[in-house]
C-alpha angles and dihedrals in degrees: 000000000000116000129176141179138189115241131191115188140182104218098225088076085071119077101214097053099038091071093057118106090218128011116215128202088248096050092048093049092048091050093051092048090050089049091052092049090050088067089067091062091063088216113138093193091053096048090044088056088072091067130078108253092234129123091222092068114106129190131193108214126214091256090058100254123130119232111206115209138352094283092057092047091051092046091051093053091048091051095045094046091048089060103030137042113215125209142163093031108182140168123225133179092018112183126176134188116186132197116174109302093349132083132183108212129186127179147145113250112207120188142152125227138183132200110222111232115241118209107195 
């Protein structure tokens, strides 16, 4: 099953880019592409490593719910990846506008997932 969502991000929510003195279009695009590929690993700790470990970080999920803080984001990834196996994660329509250490990024995230059948 193919699912997608539109995502608009301010880069400081992500750990790896927030330390940069200046964010470039190329570095922001590379970061987002790496983030998308991390989905294919189905490792909640790995994907959570892309986010700043701050409780002021918020994330709007593809189902429309808000996650408040790093702990909630990591918990959500753990729960999702326990139930679903993601694959073919791709980014489309990636647009970046940078200003100093900030970037406004919008993109469409396409991915497939499967729910393993449990026979108990």
